[in-house]
C-alpha positions as CSV (number, residue, x, y, z in Angstrom):
1,M,66.7,-160.4,-25.6
2,K,64.5,-159.5,-28.7
3,K,64.6,-155.5,-27.8
4,I,68.6,-156.1,-28.2
5,I,68.1,-157.7,-31.8
6,I,65.6,-155.0,-32.9
7,G,68.0,-152.1,-31.8
8,L,70.9,-153.6,-33.9
9,L,69.0,-154.3,-36.6
10,M,67.7,-150.9,-36.5
11,V,71.3,-149.7,-36.3
12,T,72.8,-151.3,-39.0
13,T,70.3,-150.5,-41.2
14,L,70.4,-146.3,-40.5
15,G,74.2,-147.3,-41.7
16,L,73.5,-148.9,-44.9
17,A,71.1,-146.3,-45.4
18,G,73.8,-143.6,-44.6
19,C,76.2,-145.6,-47.2
20,G,73.6,-145.6,-49.8
21,S,73.3,-141.5,-49.3
22,G,76.8,-141.1,-49.8
23,K,76.9,-143.2,-52.8
24,A,73.8,-141.4,-54.2
25,T,75.3,-138.0,-53.5
26,D,79.0,-138.9,-55.4
27,S,76.8,-140.4,-58.2
28,T,75.1,-137.0,-58.2
29,E,78.2,-135.0,-58.4
30,T,79.8,-137.8,-61.0
31,T,76.5,-136.7,-62.9
32,K,76.9,-132.8,-63.0
33,K,80.6,-133.1,-64.2
34,A,80.0,-135.7,-66.8
35,T,77.1,-133.6,-68.1
36,A,78.5,-129.6,-68.0
37,F,80.1,-128.3,-71.1
38,T,83.7,-128.7,-71.5
39,G,85.8,-126.8,-74.3
40,E,89.5,-125.4,-74.4
41,Y,87.8,-121.9,-73.8
42,V,85.5,-122.5,-70.9
43,V,86.3,-122.8,-67.4
44,N,84.3,-122.9,-64.0
45,A,83.6,-120.8,-60.7
46,D,86.1,-123.5,-59.0
47,Y,88.7,-123.2,-61.7
48,V,88.5,-119.2,-61.2
49,E,88.9,-119.7,-57.2
50,K,91.4,-122.2,-57.0
51,N,94.0,-120.1,-59.6
52,L,92.6,-116.3,-58.8
53,D,96.4,-115.3,-58.3
54,D,97.9,-116.0,-61.6
55,I,95.5,-115.1,-63.8
56,I,94.2,-111.5,-65.0
57,L,90.1,-111.8,-64.6
58,I,88.0,-109.4,-66.3
59,D,84.3,-108.1,-65.7
60,A,83.7,-107.7,-69.2
61,R,80.4,-105.8,-67.6
62,G,82.4,-103.0,-68.1
63,E,82.5,-100.3,-65.5
64,E,79.1,-99.7,-64.6
65,A,77.8,-102.9,-63.7
66,A,81.2,-103.7,-62.0
67,S,80.1,-100.6,-59.6
68,K,77.5,-102.6,-58.4
69,G,79.0,-105.7,-57.3
70,T,82.1,-107.9,-59.2
71,I,84.3,-110.5,-57.9
72,K,87.0,-109.0,-55.7
73,G,90.2,-108.5,-57.5
74,A,88.7,-108.5,-61.2
75,T,89.5,-105.5,-63.7
76,A,87.0,-104.1,-65.5
77,I,86.9,-103.6,-69.2
78,S,83.6,-103.6,-71.8
79,W,83.8,-104.3,-75.7
80,Q,83.3,-100.9,-76.2
81,N,86.9,-100.5,-74.8
82,L,88.1,-102.3,-77.6
83,A,86.2,-101.3,-80.4
84,L,85.7,-98.5,-82.8
85,V,82.4,-96.8,-81.2
86,E,84.3,-92.7,-80.4
87,E,83.3,-91.7,-83.7
88,G,80.1,-92.1,-85.9
89,A,76.7,-94.2,-85.3
90,S,75.9,-98.0,-85.3
91,G,75.8,-99.2,-89.1
92,D,78.3,-96.9,-90.2
93,E,81.2,-98.3,-92.0
94,Q,84.0,-98.7,-89.1
95,W,81.6,-98.9,-86.4
96,G,82.3,-101.3,-83.9
97,L,84.8,-103.1,-85.5
98,I,88.2,-103.9,-84.2
99,P,90.9,-101.4,-84.1
100,E,94.3,-101.6,-86.1
101,P,96.9,-103.7,-84.5
102,A,98.7,-100.4,-82.7
103,E,95.8,-99.0,-81.7
104,L,94.7,-102.0,-79.7
105,S,98.1,-102.5,-78.5
106,D,97.6,-99.7,-77.0
107,R,94.2,-100.0,-75.7
108,L,95.2,-103.5,-74.2
109,G,98.4,-102.1,-73.0
110,E,96.8,-99.0,-70.6
111,K,94.7,-101.6,-69.1
112,G,96.9,-104.0,-68.5
113,I,96.3,-106.9,-70.4
114,A,99.9,-108.8,-70.7
115,M,100.0,-111.0,-73.6
116,D,101.8,-113.9,-71.5
117,K,99.2,-114.2,-68.5
118,E,95.7,-116.7,-68.8
119,I,92.7,-114.2,-69.4
120,V,89.6,-115.4,-67.7
121,L,86.5,-113.4,-68.5
122,F,83.1,-113.6,-67.2
123,A,79.9,-111.4,-68.0
124,N,76.0,-112.4,-67.8
125,A,75.7,-115.5,-69.3
126,Q,72.3,-116.1,-70.7
127,K,70.8,-112.7,-69.2
128,G,73.3,-111.0,-70.8
129,W,74.8,-110.2,-74.0
130,G,77.7,-112.5,-74.5
131,D,80.2,-109.5,-74.0
132,D,82.7,-111.9,-72.5
133,G,82.8,-114.4,-75.6
134,R,83.0,-111.0,-77.9
135,I,86.5,-109.6,-75.9
136,A,87.7,-113.2,-75.6
137,W,86.8,-113.5,-79.8
138,E,88.6,-110.4,-80.3
139,L,91.7,-111.2,-77.9
140,L,92.5,-115.1,-80.0
141,A,92.4,-113.2,-82.9
142,A,95.0,-110.4,-82.1
143,G,97.2,-113.3,-80.7
144,Y,96.5,-114.0,-77.0
145,K,97.4,-118.2,-76.8
146,D,95.1,-118.3,-73.2
147,V,91.9,-117.0,-72.5
148,K,89.0,-118.4,-71.2
149,I,85.1,-117.5,-70.4
150,V,83.6,-118.5,-67.0
151,D,80.7,-120.9,-67.9
152,G,77.8,-119.5,-66.0
153,G,79.5,-116.1,-65.5
154,F,79.0,-113.3,-62.3
155,A,76.0,-115.4,-61.3
156,A,78.2,-118.7,-60.8
157,L,81.2,-117.0,-59.3
158,K,79.1,-115.4,-56.8
159,K,77.4,-119.3,-56.2
160,A,81.2,-120.1,-55.7
161,D,81.4,-118.2,-52.4
162,L,83.9,-115.8,-54.4
163,K,84.5,-112.5,-52.6
164,T,82.7,-109.5,-54.2
165,A,83.3,-105.9,-54.3
166,T,82.3,-102.6,-55.6
167,E,85.3,-101.5,-57.6
168,S,87.2,-103.1,-60.1
169,T,90.7,-103.3,-59.9
170,K,92.8,-100.8,-61.7
171,L,95.8,-103.0,-63.7
172,E,99.7,-101.6,-64.0
173,P,100.1,-100.4,-68.2
174,V,102.1,-102.7,-69.9
175,D,103.5,-103.4,-73.5
176,V,101.4,-105.2,-76.0
177,A,102.6,-105.6,-79.3
178,I,99.9,-106.7,-81.7
179,D,101.5,-107.7,-84.9
180,S,97.7,-108.7,-87.0
181,I,94.1,-109.7,-86.5
182,D,93.7,-113.4,-87.6
183,Q,91.0,-113.1,-89.9
184,T,89.9,-116.6,-89.8
185,H,87.1,-116.0,-87.6
186,I,86.2,-112.6,-88.5
187,I,83.8,-111.6,-91.8
188,R,82.5,-108.3,-93.1
189,T,80.1,-106.7,-95.1
190,D,82.2,-106.9,-98.6
191,E,83.1,-110.5,-98.0
192,L,79.6,-111.8,-96.8
193,K,78.4,-110.2,-99.7
194,A,80.2,-110.9,-102.2
195,D,80.4,-115.0,-101.0
196,Y,76.8,-114.9,-99.6
197,A,75.8,-118.0,-101.6
198,D,78.9,-120.0,-99.7
199,Y,77.7,-119.2,-96.4
200,K,75.1,-120.9,-94.2
201,V,74.1,-117.2,-92.0
202,V,72.7,-117.8,-88.3
203,D,71.0,-115.1,-87.0
204,V,71.3,-115.2,-82.9
205,R,69.3,-112.3,-81.7
206,A,66.1,-112.8,-79.9
207,D,62.9,-114.1,-81.5
208,K,61.4,-110.2,-81.9
209,E,64.8,-108.9,-83.1
210,Y,64.0,-111.9,-85.9
211,D,61.2,-111.3,-86.6
212,G,61.3,-107.3,-87.2
213,E,60.8,-105.7,-84.6
214,V,63.3,-102.3,-84.2
215,L,64.7,-102.2,-80.8
216,Y,68.2,-100.7,-80.9
217,G,68.4,-98.5,-83.4
218,E,68.5,-100.7,-86.4
219,A,67.7,-98.8,-89.9
220,K,65.1,-101.4,-90.4
221,G,63.5,-104.7,-89.3
222,G,64.5,-108.2,-90.5
223,H,66.9,-110.3,-90.7
224,L,69.5,-111.3,-93.2
225,P,68.2,-113.3,-96.4
226,D,67.7,-117.2,-95.4
227,A,69.3,-116.7,-92.2
228,I,69.2,-119.9,-89.7
229,H,67.6,-118.7,-86.5
230,I,69.4,-120.0,-82.8
231,R,69.1,-117.5,-80.1
232,Y,72.0,-117.1,-78.5
233,T,70.3,-117.9,-75.5
234,D,69.2,-121.3,-76.7
235,L,73.1,-122.1,-76.1
236,F,72.5,-122.1,-72.0
237,T,70.6,-124.8,-69.5
238,S,67.6,-123.0,-66.8
239,K,70.2,-122.4,-64.4
240,G,72.5,-120.4,-66.7
241,T,75.8,-122.6,-67.6
242,L,76.2,-123.8,-71.1
243,K,74.3,-127.2,-72.1
244,N,76.6,-129.6,-72.5
245,K,78.3,-130.6,-76.1
246,K,76.0,-133.0,-77.1
247,E,73.1,-130.9,-76.6
248,L,74.1,-128.1,-78.4
249,T,75.6,-130.2,-81.5
250,K,72.2,-131.4,-81.7
251,L,70.8,-128.1,-81.7
252,F,72.9,-127.2,-84.7
253,E,72.8,-129.9,-86.7
254,D,69.1,-130.0,-86.0
255,A,68.5,-126.1,-87.6
256,G,70.3,-127.7,-90.7
257,L,74.3,-126.9,-90.5
258,T,77.4,-129.7,-90.4
259,K,80.5,-129.2,-89.2
260,E,81.5,-129.5,-93.0
261,D,79.9,-126.4,-93.3
262,K,80.9,-122.7,-93.6
263,I,78.9,-120.2,-91.7
264,V,78.4,-117.3,-90.7
265,T,76.9,-115.6,-86.8
266,Y,75.5,-112.3,-86.6
267,C,73.3,-110.7,-83.9
268,T,73.1,-106.7,-83.4
269,A,76.5,-105.5,-83.1
270,G,78.4,-108.8,-83.3
271,I,78.6,-109.3,-79.3
272,R,75.9,-112.4,-78.9
273,S,77.5,-114.0,-82.2
274,A,81.3,-114.0,-81.2
275,Y,80.2,-115.9,-78.0
276,M,78.1,-118.2,-80.5
277,Q,81.2,-118.7,-82.5
278,L,83.2,-120.0,-80.3
279,V,80.7,-121.9,-78.5
280,M,80.3,-123.7,-81.8
281,D,84.3,-123.8,-82.8
282,M,84.3,-125.8,-79.2
283,C,81.2,-128.4,-80.4
284,G,83.6,-129.2,-83.7
285,F,82.2,-126.4,-86.1
286,K,85.5,-124.9,-87.4
287,Q,84.7,-122.9,-90.2
288,V,82.7,-120.4,-88.3
289,K,83.3,-116.6,-88.5
290,N,81.6,-113.9,-86.8
291,Y,80.5,-110.5,-88.4
292,D,81.5,-108.2,-86.0
293,G,79.6,-105.1,-88.1
294,S,76.5,-107.5,-87.7
295,Y,73.0,-106.4,-88.3
296,Y,73.7,-102.5,-87.6
297,R,75.8,-102.3,-90.8
298,W,73.9,-104.8,-93.0
299,A,70.5,-103.0,-92.5
300,K,71.9,-99.8,-93.5
301,V,73.7,-101.1,-96.6
302,E,71.6,-104.1,-97.9
303,D,68.5,-105.4,-98.3
304,V,66.8,-107.8,-95.3
305,E,64.0,-110.0,-95.2
């Protein structure tokens, strides 16, 4: 009789332990969702998987990277495809800027990027340059209404077991008509120079760049006068996803920024800083402009520290 009672107690105990384990797992998943970054321009890998047939998925790393492995169905476009980089060199007045509306319309139309579709972009998150953020920033300025970037980038999509391929998808050309480029989140050298005292300027480059090393052909090393240093890589967790809004807001405020400030972000060529502008916007810092000429241009024509 004692053996039977002991056996029943063991089964009951194991059953309760099993229930407890299930609750812990549910709690963990809830915690993950609660601490994940959320915003109007960000989606996760699960969203992409569920909506793959209805979106235009763009591998913002470009054709070369995509040829080594991309998500099946993604079309490869680099930021250079949508910028003035064909003539001159980095630091020249127009190099790296957004083309005029008619030319940008042609470039996007040739790539099949329809304005009435949802556009979702991915790149390499903290291990990359923010290429997806740069293209998203440009598409939004051009009048595209439904633009997202994938939290965690290519690595997150692979981890979610989305099918991969070594050839990107070529979309059929479409008609794209861009009337104008919204300048709300764009600033150019002359405007920044004229109104410099009105802005808090944020350098999002790596430590070596900020401290003066010339790594990418800049005219000279250093940083813009009185620039606040918030690294692009500081936006991410160790797992490569964005930190949550509370953490990022604290990061920005600890650096001396407020949501009422007029802010300019810059990097080497306006790529990482475009990503930063989008993230700051989603955290409530609404008066942020990306300097797309960035350090390449400023170092060539103005003084640095």
